[in-house]
C-alpha positions in Angstrom: -177.3 121.5 -128.0 -177.7 117.7 -128.3 -174.7 116.6 -126.2 -175.3 113.5 -124.2 -173.6 112.3 -121.0 -172.6 108.6 -120.5 -176.2 107.7 -119.6 -177.7 109.4 -122.6 -179.0 112.4 -120.7 -179.1 115.5 -122.9 -178.0 119.0 -122.0 -181.6 120.1 -122.4 -182.7 117.5 -119.8 -180.1 118.8 -117.3 -181.2 122.4 -118.0 -184.8 121.4 -117.4 -183.8 119.6 -114.2 -182.2 122.7 -112.8 -185.0 125.0 -114.0 -187.5 122.8 -112.2 -189.4 122.0 -115.4 -189.3 118.2 -115.2 -192.1 116.0 -113.8 -191.3 114.4 -110.5 -190.4 111.0 -111.9 -188.0 112.4 -114.5 -186.4 114.7 -111.9 -186.0 111.8 -109.4 -184.4 109.7 -112.2 -181.8 112.4 -112.9 -181.1 113.0 -109.2 -180.4 109.2 -108.8 -177.8 109.5 -111.6 -176.0 112.1 -109.4 -175.6 109.3 -106.9 -174.6 106.6 -109.3 -172.3 108.2 -111.9 -169.5 110.6 -111.3 -169.6 111.7 -115.0 -173.3 112.5 -114.7 -172.6 114.4 -111.5 -169.9 116.5 -113.2 -172.2 117.1 -116.2 -175.0 118.1 -113.9 -172.7 120.5 -112.0 -171.6 122.1 -115.3 -175.2 122.6 -116.5 -176.4 123.7 -113.0 -173.8 126.5 -113.1 -175.0 127.5 -116.5 -178.6 127.6 -115.4 -177.7 129.8 -112.4 -176.1 128.2 -109.4 -177.1 124.6 -109.1 -179.8 125.5 -106.5 -181.7 122.2 -107.0 -179.0 119.6 -106.8 -175.4 119.3 -105.8 -173.3 116.2 -106.3 -173.0 114.1 -103.2 -169.2 114.1 -103.3 -167.5 117.4 -104.2 -164.0 119.0 -104.5 -162.7 121.9 -102.4 -163.1 124.0 -105.5 -166.8 123.1 -105.7 -167.2 123.8 -102.0 -165.6 127.3 -102.5 -168.0 128.0 -105.3 -171.0 127.0 -103.1 -169.7 129.3 -100.4 -169.2 132.1 -102.9 -172.9 131.8 -103.9 -173.8 132.2 -100.3 -175.0 128.6 -99.7 -175.7 128.2 -96.0 -173.9 125.1 -94.7 -172.3 123.5 -91.7 -169.0 121.6 -91.8 -168.3 118.3 -90.0 -164.5 117.5 -90.1 -163.8 113.9 -89.2 -160.9 111.6 -88.6 -160.9 107.8 -89.4 -162.8 105.7 -87.0 -164.6 108.7 -85.5 -168.3 108.8 -84.7 -170.1 112.1 -84.5 -173.5 113.7 -84.4 -173.8 116.4 -86.9 -176.6 119.0 -87.7 -177.6 121.1 -90.6 -177.3 124.8 -90.1 -180.6 126.5 -89.2 -182.3 127.4 -92.5 -179.5 125.7 -94.5 -179.7 122.6 -96.7 -176.0 121.5 -96.7 -174.0 119.5 -94.2 -170.4 119.1 -95.4 -168.6 116.0 -94.1 -164.8 116.4 -94.5 -163.6 112.8 -94.3 -160.0 113.6 -93.4 -156.8 111.9 -92.2 -156.3 109.8 -95.4 -153.1 109.0 -97.2 -154.2 109.6 -100.8 -150.8 110.6 -102.3 -150.3 107.5 -104.5 -153.9 106.7 -105.2 -155.4 106.3 -108.6 -159.1 106.4 -107.6 -161.3 106.6 -104.5 -164.6 104.9 -104.0 -167.1 105.7 -101.2 -169.6 103.3 -99.7 -172.5 104.2 -97.4 -174.0 101.6 -95.1 -175.9 101.3 -91.9 -174.1 100.8 -88.6 -175.2 97.1 -88.8 -173.4 96.8 -92.2 -176.4 96.9 -94.5 -175.2 98.6 -97.8 -177.0 101.8 -98.8 -175.1 102.9 -101.9 -171.6 103.0 -103.4 -170.0 105.8 -105.3 -167.2 104.8 -107.7 -164.4 107.1 -108.7 -165.3 110.1 -106.5 -163.4 113.3 -106.4 -160.8 113.5 -103.6 -158.3 115.9 -102.3 -154.9 114.3 -102.8 -152.9 116.9 -101.0 -155.1 117.3 -98.0 -156.1 113.7 -97.7 -159.9 114.4 -97.8 -163.0 113.2 -99.3 -165.7 115.9 -99.1 -169.3 114.7 -98.8 -172.1 117.2 -99.4 -175.1 115.9 -97.5 -178.3 117.7 -98.4 -181.3 117.9 -96.2 -183.6 116.2 -98.6 -181.3 113.1 -98.5 -183.2 112.3 -95.3 -186.0 111.0 -97.5 -183.6 108.4 -99.0 -181.3 107.4 -96.2 -181.4 106.7 -92.4 -180.0 109.3 -90.1 -177.1 107.2 -89.0 -174.7 106.4 -91.8 -171.3 104.8 -92.0 -168.9 106.1 -94.7 -166.2 103.7 -96.0 -163.4 105.2 -98.1 -161.7 102.8 -100.4 -158.5 103.7 -102.2 -157.7 102.1 -105.5 -154.2 101.7 -106.8 -153.7 100.0 -110.2 -157.2 98.5 -110.1 -157.0 97.0 -106.6 -159.3 98.4 -103.9 -158.7 98.5 -100.1 -160.9 100.1 -97.4 -158.6 102.5 -95.6 -161.0 104.3 -93.2 -164.6 104.4 -91.9 -166.5 107.3 -90.5 -169.9 107.2 -88.7 -172.3 110.1 -88.7 -175.7 110.5 -87.0 -177.6 113.2 -88.8 -179.7 114.5 -85.9 -182.0 116.7 -88.0 -182.9 115.1 -91.3 -185.9 116.9 -92.7 
């Protein structure tokens, strides 16, 4: 079991991460990879399922299939469907740790890749996810905000969806969310 992902993380490390057996620094390092690398997020999701349900970490951008799996495991969550240009306040469910932002209203039919940037309302960049999963047929990008992200990000976040066709990127929509109850 010495497989390694693109950043050299072994299967054993992902298993230890989901089992809660890593020290705080190592755990935070792996969690950061979930934000920076879609390959690592996919690998983490795979090993999380093996360990028993990915109860510690969920990738920040997920597919409808992954969302259904979370629902099937009984994960308590709220959904926040949004259209381009919309600003909303959104809250986590009482006792739940997930707030699902459905960034909808996008034409993704002829898109090669989708990127997602997070910034403050003033335009200060927070993070950028390259090559995120997206729902081509429904025109959605599904963001899985987790309550503990409140330790990393301000409560008011602007999402920018960028579609990429043959290597060129173009911002096609922005969404603004005020998380009223970060932990």
